[in-house]
C-alpha positions in Angstrom: 169.6 61.7 192.3 167.4 62.8 189.4 164.2 64.8 189.3 160.9 63.7 187.7 161.8 65.1 184.3 165.4 63.8 184.5 166.6 67.4 183.7 168.7 67.6 186.9 171.2 65.1 188.0 173.0 65.3 191.4 175.9 63.1 191.8 176.7 62.6 195.5 180.1 61.0 196.3 180.2 59.5 199.8 183.4 58.9 201.7 183.8 55.7 203.7 182.6 57.4 206.9 180.2 56.3 209.5 177.1 58.4 210.1 178.1 61.0 207.5 175.5 63.7 206.8 175.1 65.3 203.4 172.5 67.8 202.1 171.6 68.5 198.5 170.7 71.8 196.9 167.1 72.4 195.9 165.8 70.0 193.3 163.0 71.3 191.1 160.2 68.9 190.3 157.6 66.7 191.9 159.5 63.5 192.4 163.1 62.5 193.2 164.7 59.2 192.2 167.7 57.8 194.1 170.2 55.5 192.4 173.1 53.6 194.0 176.1 52.4 192.0 178.4 50.1 193.9 181.3 49.2 191.5 183.1 46.9 194.0 181.0 43.8 194.8 183.3 43.0 197.7 182.1 46.0 199.6 179.0 46.1 201.6 176.2 48.2 200.1 176.0 51.4 202.2 172.8 52.1 204.1 171.4 55.5 203.2 168.7 57.1 205.3 166.7 60.1 204.2 165.4 61.5 207.4 163.3 64.3 205.9 162.4 66.1 202.7 161.6 69.8 202.8 159.1 71.0 200.2 159.5 74.4 198.6 156.3 76.0 197.1 157.2 78.8 194.7 154.3 81.1 194.4 155.2 82.9 191.2 152.7 85.5 189.9 153.2 84.7 186.3 154.9 82.2 184.0 157.8 84.5 183.3 158.5 84.8 187.0 158.2 81.1 187.5 160.8 80.5 184.8 163.1 83.0 186.5 163.0 81.2 189.8 165.3 78.3 188.8 166.0 77.5 192.4 164.8 78.6 195.8 165.2 82.4 196.1 166.4 83.0 192.6 164.7 86.2 191.4 162.9 86.6 194.8 164.6 89.7 195.9 163.7 93.2 194.8 164.5 94.6 191.4 166.9 97.2 192.8 169.4 94.6 194.2 172.9 94.4 192.8 174.6 91.1 192.0 177.9 90.5 193.7 179.4 90.0 190.2 178.4 93.4 189.0 181.1 96.1 188.9 180.3 97.0 192.5 181.7 93.7 193.6 184.9 93.9 191.6 187.0 94.8 194.6 185.2 92.4 197.0 185.8 89.1 195.2 187.9 87.7 198.1 185.4 88.7 200.8 182.5 87.2 199.0 184.0 83.8 199.4 183.4 84.1 203.1 179.7 84.6 202.8 177.1 81.8 202.7 173.3 81.5 202.7 171.8 79.8 205.7 168.8 77.6 205.1 166.7 76.3 208.1 163.7 74.3 207.0 161.0 72.1 208.3 158.3 70.5 206.0 157.1 73.4 203.9 158.4 76.2 206.1 161.7 77.8 205.4 163.8 80.4 207.1 166.7 82.1 205.4 169.6 84.1 206.8 173.1 85.1 205.8 176.4 84.7 207.6 180.2 84.6 207.0 183.4 82.9 208.0 185.5 85.0 210.2 189.2 84.9 211.0 190.8 84.5 214.4 194.3 85.6 215.7 195.7 82.1 215.2 195.1 82.5 211.4 194.4 78.8 211.4 191.3 78.6 209.1 189.1 77.5 212.0 185.5 77.3 210.6 184.1 80.1 212.8 180.9 81.5 211.3 179.2 84.8 212.3 175.5 85.5 211.9 172.5 86.9 213.8 171.2 85.3 217.0 167.6 85.8 216.0 168.1 83.3 213.2 168.4 80.7 215.9 165.2 81.3 217.8 161.7 82.7 217.5 160.9 85.7 219.6 157.2 85.0 219.8 157.6 81.7 221.5 159.2 83.4 224.5 156.5 85.9 225.1 152.7 86.0 224.9 152.4 83.0 222.6 154.2 80.6 225.0 151.9 78.0 226.4 149.0 78.9 224.0 147.9 75.7 222.3 147.1 77.6 219.1 150.7 78.4 218.7 152.1 75.0 219.9 153.0 74.0 216.3 154.7 77.3 215.7 156.8 76.9 218.8 157.6 73.3 217.9 158.9 74.5 214.6 161.0 77.1 216.4 162.5 74.3 218.4 163.4 72.4 215.3 164.8 75.6 213.7 167.1 76.0 216.7 168.5 72.5 216.2 171.9 73.5 214.6 172.4 70.0 213.2 169.7 70.8 210.7 171.2 74.0 209.5 172.4 74.1 205.9 175.1 76.5 204.7 175.1 77.2 200.9 178.3 78.4 199.4 178.9 80.0 196.0 175.2 80.8 195.6 175.8 83.5 193.1 175.1 84.3 189.4 177.8 84.2 186.8 179.8 87.3 185.9 178.0 88.9 182.9 179.7 92.1 181.7 176.7 93.0 179.5 173.8 92.4 181.9 175.3 91.8 185.4 171.9 91.7 187.1 170.3 89.5 184.4 167.5 92.0 183.7 167.3 90.9 180.1 168.9 87.5 180.0 168.5 84.1 181.6 170.4 83.6 184.9 173.4 81.3 184.9 175.7 80.0 187.6 179.3 80.9 188.0 179.7 77.7 190.1 177.4 75.0 191.3 176.3 76.0 194.7 177.5 73.6 197.4 176.0 72.9 200.8 177.5 71.9 204.2 175.5 70.8 207.1 175.5 71.4 210.8 177.1 73.7 213.3 178.0 74.0 217.0 177.0 77.1 219.0 180.0 79.0 220.6 178.4 82.4 221.5 174.8 83.4 221.3 174.3 86.9 222.7 170.6 87.8 222.1 170.6 91.4 223.4 173.1 92.4 220.6 171.8 89.7 218.2 175.2 88.1 217.6 175.7 84.3 217.0 179.1 82.7 216.6 179.1 79.1 215.3 181.7 76.5 214.5 180.7 74.6 211.4 180.4 70.9 211.7 181.3 70.3 208.1 184.3 72.5 207.3 184.0 74.1 203.8 187.7 73.9 203.4 187.4 70.1 203.2 185.1 70.3 200.2 186.6 73.2 198.3 190.3 72.9 199.0 190.6 70.3 196.2 189.3 72.7 193.5 191.4 75.2 191.6 188.7 77.9 191.4 187.5 78.4 194.9 188.9 78.3 198.5 187.2 79.8 201.6 188.0 83.3 202.8 187.9 84.3 206.5 186.9 87.9 207.1 189.0 90.3 209.1 187.5 92.4 211.8 187.7 95.7 213.7 186.8 95.5 217.4 187.1 99.3 217.9 184.4 100.1 215.3 185.7 102.5 212.6 182.2 103.2 211.2 182.7 106.5 209.3 184.6 105.3 206.2 181.8 103.4 204.4 181.8 99.9 203.1 179.6 97.1 201.8 177.1 94.5 202.9 177.4 91.1 201.1 174.1 89.2 201.6 171.4 86.9 200.3 168.2 89.0 200.4 165.1 86.8 200.3 167.4 83.9 199.9 168.4 85.2 196.4 171.8 84.7 194.8 174.5 86.7 196.5 174.1 90.5 196.3 176.1 93.6 197.4 174.9 96.8 199.0 177.0 99.9 199.6 176.9 102.4 202.4 178.8 105.6 203.0 178.7 105.7 206.8 176.6 104.4 209.7 174.1 107.2 210.6 173.7 106.3 214.3 174.9 103.6 216.6 172.1 101.3 215.4 171.0 102.4 211.9 172.4 102.8 208.4 171.2 103.5 204.9 172.5 102.1 201.6 173.3 104.2 198.6 172.7 104.1 194.9 175.5 102.6 192.8 175.9 102.2 189.0 173.9 99.0 188.7 171.1 99.6 191.3 170.4 100.5 194.9 170.6 97.4 197.0 168.6 97.4 200.2 168.2 95.1 203.2 165.5 92.5 203.0 164.4 89.4 204.9 167.3 86.9 204.5 169.9 89.7 204.9 169.9 89.1 208.7 173.4 88.1 209.9 175.2 89.6 206.9 178.6 91.1 207.6 179.0 94.8 207.3 182.6 95.3 205.9 184.2 98.7 206.0 186.5 100.0 203.3 189.5 98.8 205.3 188.1 95.3 204.7 187.2 94.7 208.4 183.8 93.5 209.8 182.5 96.3 211.9 178.9 95.1 212.4 176.2 92.6 211.3 172.8 93.5 209.9 170.0 92.6 212.3 166.8 93.9 210.8 165.4 95.5 207.7 164.2 98.4 209.9 161.9 100.7 207.9 160.8 97.9 205.5 161.6 96.6 202.0 160.8 98.9 199.1 162.8 98.9 196.0 160.6 101.6 194.6 161.9 104.1 197.2 165.2 102.6 198.3 166.6 106.0 199.3 164.1 106.1 202.2 164.9 102.6 203.5 166.9 102.3 206.7 168.1 99.2 208.4 169.4 98.1 211.8 172.8 96.8 212.7 174.7 95.6 215.7 178.3 96.7 216.3 181.0 94.1 216.4 182.9 96.1 219.0 180.0 95.8 221.5 179.7 92.1 220.9 183.4 91.8 221.6 183.4 93.4 225.0 179.9 92.3 226.1 179.1 89.2 224.1 182.3 87.2 224.5 183.5 87.0 220.9 187.1 87.7 222.0 187.3 84.3 223.7 187.2 82.6 220.3 188.5 85.2 217.9 191.5 86.1 220.0 192.2 82.8 221.7 195.7 83.6 222.8 194.6 87.1 224.1 197.0 89.1 221.9 194.9 92.2 222.4 195.0 93.2 218.8 192.2 95.7 217.8 192.1 94.9 214.1 192.8 91.7 212.2 193.1 91.2 208.4 191.2 88.7 206.5 192.9 85.6 205.2 192.4 83.2 202.3 192.9 79.5 202.6 195.9 78.3 200.5 195.2 77.8 196.8 196.0 74.2 195.8 197.6 75.3 192.5 200.2 78.0 191.5 198.3 78.9 188.3 196.2 77.6 185.5 196.9 77.6 181.8 194.2 78.5 179.3 193.7 75.8 176.6 195.1 76.9 173.1 191.7 77.2 171.4 188.6 79.1 172.5 185.9 78.1 170.1 182.9 78.4 172.5 182.0 81.0 175.2 183.9 80.0 178.3 184.8 81.3 181.8 188.0 80.2 183.6 188.3 80.9 187.3 191.4 80.5 189.4 192.2 81.1 193.1 195.8 81.9 191.9 197.2 83.2 188.6 196.0 82.6 185.1 198.2 82.3 182.0 196.8 82.7 178.5 199.6 82.3 176.0 199.2 81.7 172.3 195.5 81.2 172.6 193.3 81.3 169.4 190.0 82.9 170.0 187.3 82.2 167.4 185.0 84.9 165.9 182.1 85.8 168.1 183.4 84.0 171.2 183.5 85.5 174.7 186.4 84.3 176.8 186.3 85.4 180.5 189.3 85.0 182.8 188.8 85.6 186.5 191.8 85.3 188.9 192.3 85.9 192.6 196.0 86.8 192.0 197.3 87.9 188.6 196.5 87.5 184.9 199.2 87.1 182.1 198.1 87.3 178.5 200.6 86.9 175.6 200.4 86.4 171.8 196.6 86.5 171.5 194.3 88.0 168.8 190.7 89.0 169.7 188.9 88.8 166.3 185.7 90.5 165.1 182.7 90.0 167.4 184.9 88.3 170.1 185.4 89.6 173.6 188.3 88.9 176.0 187.4 89.8 179.6 190.2 90.0 182.3 189.1 90.3 185.9 191.4 90.0 188.9 192.1 91.3 192.4 195.7 91.5 191.4 197.7 92.7 188.4 197.2 92.3 184.7 200.1 91.9 182.2 199.3 91.9 178.5 201.9 91.5 175.8 201.6 91.2 172.0 197.9 91.3 171.7 195.8 92.4 168.7 192.2 93.4 169.0 190.6 93.4 165.5 187.8 95.7 164.3 184.6 94.7 166.1 186.6 92.9 168.9 186.7 94.0 172.5 189.1 93.6 175.4 187.6 94.4 178.8 189.4 94.4 182.1 189.1 95.2 185.8 192.0 94.9 188.2 192.6 95.6 191.9 196.2 96.3 191.1 198.2 97.6 188.1 197.6 96.9 184.5 200.4 96.9 181.9 199.8 96.7 178.1 202.9 96.2 176.0 202.8 95.9 172.3 199.0 96.1 172.0 197.4 96.8 168.7 193.8 98.2 168.6 192.4 98.3 165.0 189.8 100.8 163.8 186.5 99.7 165.4 188.2 97.8 168.2 187.6 98.5 171.9 189.8 98.5 175.0 187.6 99.2 178.1 188.3 98.8 181.8 189.6 100.2 185.1 192.2 99.5 187.7 192.7 100.6 191.3 196.4 100.9 190.5 198.2 102.3 187.4 197.3 101.6 183.8 200.3 101.7 181.5 200.4 101.3 177.7 203.9 101.3 176.2 206.3 99.4 173.9 205.3 99.2 170.2 201.6 99.7 171.0 199.5 101.0 168.2 196.0 102.5 168.6 194.4 103.2 165.3 192.0 106.1 164.6 188.5 105.0 165.3 189.4 102.6 168.0 187.6 103.0 171.4 189.9 103.6 174.3 188.0 103.9 177.6 190.3 103.3 180.5 190.1 104.8 184.0 
């Protein structure tokens, strides 16, 4: 598919499958052209039906805002929101892979929610997806508006919205890691990955009094992503007792925007919480956050967000409170345990789990002459790599990063980011060069040379060790914590 200006090309690869459904991401423009290329003349040309086209009208206040909104929702959330790839998200890079944006649309009307894959005691990667029940229905059509002809169209739309075969789940809808401007306040947004969409779901549990909805996805994201080396789905762990006093995060798509992260210290009451200010902003709950998982610092889902509560105001985020529904209540009353503990083990907490990575590691090419980002769901090896002057090389791994025999020249930056350990040997950072790192585990620098005017900046949850024949010249910046 191409748009009217031929600036966006979507290549859709169809399997030989009867009645397969596929959904595209949003295509900017006024027209869409469809092309079919059938290389094998012996095969029958497939019949492709486009049942409907949903229209998005972006009402930007000025040209600058219109340029910012490069896709539905991009730039739509408040200015206080924090990108999942800012430093606040460093330790939540596994959990973010569970979260998807939900798009429910009809004609020019759109509804957006958030939800997440959730683990079960079989640890079998079943595509169970948790979100809010009110995303499935419209309250007004069940009360005073029911039967009123003035609202007949609204209720008809609600019926369409409740048709789960129309639901679209958008994965990897996030902005690229940008160490210098993580929220893209002063730069043009770019993607870490191309967002990918799966279609359809089956309702397993819908408990409206507690606003919980458990789905089984029709199109399993593991079937689409398992063949890539940079992304595999993650299935969130849970706590059915409800340890709510240790703080945690909300990973969400406010106003349908690219993935954000909000931080909370504790849940104030049994129904309300407030987010807190963090180094890169003060994320709050907005429309579109509904259904987002609340993950405590033990990495267990303890609740879902159900409403923005006192409203959306980035100018006074400290006064904004939001509503949540406890996972523990939904377990006992809503019937979640039937699906999430199918063998009735009786466990009270369950750890999250990542689908297997299809590769053991990736090797970085020997020459880095343009800005590049390499992402792996396993380890990354960068050995004997030549980085050119002025180039930024970003390595992001789910496991460990190994760097050996590398020079970071003047004006260049080497960024190492992982949930695991970092091991650096025989690396020289020249004057004007920079090596930045963030690790969820330990970091070991052996035989590192920092010239006058070079920089080594980063942090780790574990130990940072510099030893061997390392040499840090006077005038080098060493900022490690």
